[in-house]
C-alpha positions in Angstrom: 26.2 155.6 200.9 23.9 157.1 198.4 20.3 155.9 198.0 20.2 152.3 196.8 24.0 151.6 196.9 23.7 148.2 198.4 24.4 146.0 195.4 27.7 144.4 194.6 30.5 147.1 194.3 33.7 146.4 192.3 35.6 146.0 195.6 33.2 143.2 196.7 33.6 141.3 193.5 36.8 139.8 194.8 34.9 138.2 197.6 32.7 136.1 195.3 33.6 132.4 194.8 35.5 132.2 191.5 34.2 128.7 190.9 30.5 129.5 191.4 29.8 130.8 187.9 28.5 127.3 186.9 26.1 127.1 189.7 22.5 126.4 188.7 19.1 126.6 190.5 18.0 123.5 192.3 15.0 124.0 194.6 12.0 126.3 195.1 13.0 128.9 197.7 9.7 130.8 198.0 6.4 131.5 196.4 4.9 134.9 196.0 1.1 135.0 195.6 -0.1 137.4 193.0 -3.8 138.0 193.0 -3.9 139.8 189.7 -2.3 136.8 187.8 1.3 137.1 186.8 2.0 136.7 183.1 5.6 137.9 182.4 8.6 139.0 184.6 12.0 140.6 184.1 14.9 141.5 186.4 16.7 144.9 186.2 20.4 144.7 185.1 21.7 144.2 188.7 18.9 141.8 189.8 17.8 144.0 192.8 14.4 144.7 191.3 11.9 142.4 189.7 9.0 143.6 187.5 6.0 141.6 186.5 3.1 142.1 184.1 -0.3 140.7 185.0 -3.4 139.5 183.3 -5.4 142.2 185.0 -3.2 144.9 183.3 -1.2 145.8 186.4 2.6 146.1 186.5 4.2 145.1 189.8 7.7 145.9 191.0 9.3 143.9 193.9 12.4 144.7 195.9 14.0 141.3 195.3 16.2 141.4 198.4 13.2 141.5 200.7 10.6 140.1 198.3 8.4 143.0 199.2 6.0 144.6 196.8 7.3 148.2 196.2 5.2 149.5 193.3 1.8 148.7 191.7 1.4 150.5 188.3 -2.1 150.4 186.8 -3.1 151.8 183.4 -3.4 148.9 180.9 -7.0 147.6 180.2 -5.8 144.2 179.0 -3.2 141.6 179.9 0.4 142.9 179.9 2.4 141.1 177.2 6.0 142.3 177.9 8.1 144.4 180.2 11.6 145.8 179.8 14.0 147.8 182.0 16.2 150.7 180.9 19.8 150.6 181.8 19.5 152.9 184.8 16.4 151.0 186.1 14.6 154.3 186.6 12.3 153.6 183.7 10.2 150.6 182.8 8.5 149.8 179.5 5.3 147.8 179.3 3.2 146.7 176.4 -0.3 145.2 176.6 -2.9 143.5 174.5 -4.9 146.8 174.7 -2.5 148.3 172.1 -0.8 150.6 174.7 3.0 151.1 175.0 3.8 152.8 178.3 7.0 154.2 179.8 6.9 154.3 183.6 8.9 156.3 186.1 9.6 153.5 188.6 10.6 155.7 191.6 7.6 158.0 191.4 5.2 155.5 190.0 3.9 157.8 187.2 3.6 157.6 183.4 6.2 159.4 181.5 5.3 158.5 177.9 2.6 156.4 176.3 1.3 155.5 172.9 -2.0 153.7 171.9 -2.7 151.9 168.7 -6.4 151.4 167.8 -7.6 147.9 167.0 -4.2 146.5 167.7 -2.6 144.1 170.2 1.0 144.6 171.2 2.4 141.1 171.6 6.0 142.0 172.6 8.2 145.0 173.3 11.7 145.9 174.5 13.8 149.0 175.2 17.0 149.6 173.3 20.0 148.1 175.2 21.9 151.5 175.2 19.3 154.2 174.4 16.2 154.7 176.6 14.5 156.8 174.0 14.2 153.9 171.5 12.0 150.9 171.8 11.0 147.9 169.7 7.6 146.3 169.5 5.6 143.6 167.7 1.9 144.3 166.9 -1.0 142.2 165.5 -4.2 143.7 164.2 -7.5 142.5 165.7 -9.5 143.0 162.5 -7.0 142.0 159.8 -4.3 139.5 159.3 -1.7 142.3 159.6 1.4 141.9 161.7 4.2 144.5 162.1 7.5 145.0 163.9 8.2 148.7 164.5 10.6 151.1 166.2 9.4 154.0 168.3 11.5 157.0 169.3 10.2 158.7 172.5 10.3 162.5 172.7 11.5 163.0 169.1 8.3 164.4 167.6 7.6 161.0 166.0 3.8 160.6 165.7 3.9 157.3 163.8 6.1 154.3 164.5 8.9 153.4 162.1 7.8 150.0 160.6 10.8 147.7 160.1 8.9 144.6 158.8 5.4 143.8 157.8 4.8 140.4 156.1 3.3 140.4 152.6 -0.2 139.2 152.2 1.2 136.0 150.6 2.9 135.2 153.9 -0.3 135.3 155.8 -2.6 132.3 155.5 -5.4 132.9 153.1 -8.7 131.2 153.1 -9.4 128.8 150.3 -12.3 129.4 147.8 -15.6 128.5 149.4 -14.2 128.5 153.0 -16.2 129.9 155.8 -15.8 133.5 157.1 -14.4 132.1 160.3 -11.6 130.4 158.5 -10.8 133.5 156.3 -10.5 135.6 159.5 -8.0 133.2 161.1 -5.1 135.2 162.5 -1.5 134.1 161.8 0.9 133.6 164.7 2.5 136.9 165.9 6.0 137.9 164.9 8.8 137.9 167.4 11.8 140.2 167.5 14.7 141.3 169.6 17.8 143.6 169.6 21.3 142.3 169.4 23.6 143.1 172.3 24.7 146.6 171.2 21.3 147.4 169.7 22.7 148.0 166.2 20.6 145.3 164.6 17.1 143.8 165.0 16.3 140.1 164.6 12.8 139.2 163.4 11.4 135.7 163.1 8.1 134.8 161.5 5.6 131.9 161.4 7.6 130.0 158.7 10.8 129.9 160.6 12.5 132.6 158.6 14.8 134.8 160.6 15.6 138.2 159.1 18.3 140.7 160.2 17.6 144.4 159.9 19.5 147.6 160.6 17.8 150.3 162.7 17.3 152.3 159.5 15.2 149.4 158.1 17.7 148.0 155.7 17.4 144.2 155.2 20.9 142.7 156.0 20.4 139.0 155.9 17.9 136.2 156.0 18.1 132.6 157.4 15.7 129.7 157.2 15.5 127.5 160.3 15.2 123.7 159.5 11.6 122.4 159.7 10.0 125.7 158.9 8.0 125.8 162.1 6.8 129.1 163.7 9.1 130.8 166.1 7.3 131.5 169.4 10.1 133.3 171.2 13.8 134.1 170.9 16.6 135.8 172.8 20.2 136.8 172.6 22.7 135.7 175.2 24.2 138.2 177.5 27.6 138.1 175.8 25.9 138.7 172.5 27.4 135.7 170.7 24.5 133.2 170.7 20.8 133.3 169.9 18.1 130.8 171.0 14.8 130.1 169.2 11.7 128.4 170.7 9.8 126.8 167.8 6.4 125.3 167.6 7.8 122.0 166.5 8.8 121.2 170.1 12.5 122.0 169.4 14.7 124.7 170.9 17.4 125.8 168.5 20.7 127.4 169.5 23.2 128.9 167.1 25.9 131.6 166.9 24.6 135.1 166.0 27.2 135.3 163.2 25.5 132.4 161.4 22.6 134.7 160.6 24.8 136.7 158.2 25.6 133.7 156.1 22.0 133.0 155.1 20.8 129.7 153.8 19.2 127.0 155.9 20.4 125.7 159.2 19.2 123.6 162.1 21.7 124.9 164.7 22.0 122.9 167.8 18.7 121.2 168.4 17.5 120.7 172.1 14.4 118.7 172.8 12.9 115.9 175.0 13.0 113.1 172.5 11.0 110.8 174.8 8.1 112.9 175.9 8.2 115.4 173.0 7.0 118.3 175.2 6.1 121.7 173.9 8.1 124.6 175.3 6.6 127.6 177.0 9.7 129.7 177.1 13.5 129.3 176.4 16.4 131.6 177.4 20.1 131.7 178.3 21.5 131.7 181.8 23.3 134.9 182.9 26.8 133.4 182.1 25.6 132.5 178.6 26.9 128.9 179.2 23.5 127.2 179.6 20.2 127.1 177.7 17.0 126.7 179.9 13.7 125.5 178.5 10.4 125.5 180.5 8.0 122.8 179.5 4.4 123.8 178.7 2.9 121.2 180.9 0.7 121.0 184.0 3.7 120.6 186.3 6.8 122.8 186.7 9.4 121.1 184.6 12.6 122.8 183.4 15.5 121.4 181.3 19.0 122.9 181.4 21.6 122.2 178.7 25.2 123.2 178.6 27.0 124.9 175.7 27.5 121.7 173.7 23.9 120.5 174.0 24.3 118.0 176.9 21.4 117.9 179.4 22.9 119.1 182.6 20.0 119.2 185.0 16.2 118.8 185.2 14.1 120.7 187.6 10.8 119.2 188.7 8.4 121.3 190.8 4.8 121.6 191.8 1.7 121.0 189.7 1.6 124.6 188.5 3.0 124.9 185.0 5.4 127.7 184.0 4.4 130.2 181.4 7.4 132.5 181.5 10.7 132.9 183.5 13.6 135.3 184.0 17.1 134.4 185.0 18.9 136.5 187.6 21.8 138.5 186.0 24.4 137.6 188.7 23.1 134.7 190.8 21.8 131.2 190.1 18.1 132.2 190.6 15.1 131.7 188.4 11.9 133.8 188.8 9.0 131.8 187.2 5.5 133.0 186.4 3.1 130.0 186.8 -0.3 129.2 185.2 -2.0 130.0 188.6 -0.6 133.6 188.3 1.8 133.2 191.2 5.6 133.8 191.2 8.0 131.0 192.2 11.6 131.6 193.0 14.1 128.8 192.2 17.6 129.0 193.7 20.6 126.8 194.6 20.5 124.7 197.7 23.5 125.7 199.8 25.0 123.6 202.5 26.8 125.0 205.6 30.5 124.8 205.4 31.9 125.8 208.8 35.5 125.0 207.8 35.4 128.0 205.5 35.5 130.2 208.7 38.6 128.5 210.1 40.8 126.0 208.3 41.4 123.9 211.4 37.7 123.7 212.3 36.6 120.1 213.0 33.0 119.0 212.8 32.0 116.5 215.5 29.4 113.8 215.0 28.7 113.7 218.8 29.6 115.7 221.9 33.1 115.4 223.3 34.6 116.8 226.5 37.4 119.2 225.8 40.3 119.6 228.3 41.8 123.1 228.2 45.5 123.5 228.4 46.8 125.6 231.2 48.5 128.2 229.0 46.1 127.9 226.0 44.5 131.3 226.5 47.5 133.2 228.0 48.5 136.4 226.3 51.9 136.5 224.8 52.9 140.0 223.9 55.5 139.2 221.3 53.4 136.7 219.5 50.4 139.1 219.4 52.5 141.9 218.0 54.0 139.7 215.4 50.7 138.4 214.3 49.2 141.9 214.1 52.1 143.0 211.9 51.6 140.0 209.5 47.9 140.8 209.2 48.4 144.5 208.7 47.4 145.4 205.1 46.5 148.6 203.4 43.0 148.5 202.1 42.1 151.0 199.4 38.4 152.0 199.6 38.6 155.0 197.4 39.9 153.7 194.0 37.2 152.6 191.7 38.1 149.5 189.7 36.4 148.8 186.4 33.6 146.3 186.5 30.8 145.1 184.3 28.4 145.8 187.1 29.4 149.5 187.2 26.7 151.8 185.8 27.8 153.6 182.6 25.1 156.2 181.7 23.7 156.1 178.2 24.0 159.0 175.7 20.4 160.0 176.5 20.1 158.6 180.0 22.3 160.5 182.4 20.2 159.7 185.5 21.9 157.9 188.4 21.2 154.2 188.7 18.2 153.1 190.7 19.0 149.9 192.6 16.4 149.6 195.3 12.9 150.9 196.1 11.4 151.5 199.5 8.5 149.1 200.2 5.2 150.7 200.9 3.3 148.5 203.5 -0.4 148.1 202.8 -2.9 148.4 205.7 -4.9 145.4 206.7 -8.5 145.3 205.4 -9.9 145.6 209.0 -7.6 148.4 210.0 -8.7 152.0 210.3 -6.8 153.9 207.6 -7.0 157.3 209.4 -5.8 156.2 212.8 -3.8 153.0 211.9 -5.6 151.2 214.8 -7.3 147.9 214.1 -11.0 148.1 214.4 -12.7 146.2 217.2 -14.5 143.1 216.1 -18.3 143.4 215.9 -20.2 141.7 218.7 -23.7 140.4 218.0 -26.2 140.5 220.9 -29.3 138.4 221.2 -32.1 140.4 222.9 -33.8 137.2 224.1 -30.8 135.8 226.1 -30.7 136.3 229.9 -27.9 137.7 232.0 -26.9 134.2 233.0 -26.6 133.2 229.4 -24.4 136.3 228.6 -22.0 135.5 231.6 -21.8 131.9 230.4 -20.9 133.0 226.9 -18.3 135.4 228.1 -16.6 132.7 230.2 -16.5 130.4 227.2 -15.0 133.2 225.0 
């Protein structure tokens, strides 16, 4: 085995339950406390590593199998707004409200590339699905009502980002005559953007519900108006690349085919909402099989809604009084990683029940103890029967042939590095432990000079 080769191999895919693709999370499995305040999170493409961006500016990486903290990356001076993995999982992109865009080497924990924009907040970023040298980001100026969506090419001698879209001044809200300076400096909602599945096109949505399709060269391909004209807070493309979901400020999640964007006009798509409580949505995304849409309510309690492909409400998840601000769905398993308002990380998973009959078809579960009478010849060896059974079970197992699989790593044109699947966890010493020797320091003992020998003996006996 090479380093990190412990994820699902193509040979092991046949051992998975073929009817488990519709499984959904049900209960909270564990809670990971994050002192620096988790803000966003994202799985790598295999789901073996989980990265999180914090309000303190730290970027954390967990080994998801053990839930152990493997890396702590610190360089941002403001909250981290987005994180994104490259295809090989060896690089991690992070953007922050300090205007920095950073590419990290995950294994070594060092900075490979970085870019800083003065007087600018980066509200979102993502790496290209197939090319690690290209990234997409959304920016918002601190001093002006200027918003931009740009592409940046790492290592290509590009000093300034390639601006794809910057709304006209007419699109930004302008102060009326005689309005106060505070009203005139009001900043519009940030733009949101994302790549399509192959990374050939970029989707950009603005504060008026207009979704525009661009090529990587900056050519405007199509434009679509979402019904209601509400600002789009977030959006995402399904894993199969056929659907796109929009989280709008009018308390409606809209889901429509990606091909509908090319037709233009106005559409409402499939509208998903809580018609009774009219909750606002903190985040919306697809499940890993692209068959469900998940919406997290922006409330004081953890509340998530799951709809199927035709818009029927399939499941509602109710949790603790710690609202969700962002979540990430595991790429291969029914698991949700949720960043809460408290800054902690909650892991939702399916509740499995023990099925002992799966180990032996003739296994019988007893409700109470029974006395079993053994037959005289029950465990006698019969040579002929044993050899016949061995011949029936004899099967040639091929462990060398590599079968094609969607989980197999295919290097990018500019990313020939082997895939990184796991990270060694670095244990942190206890606060009261001697770092040099690794031995816990003895607790300090206070002595009172006025106490007698008898008092000291009495105190020792009580201790």
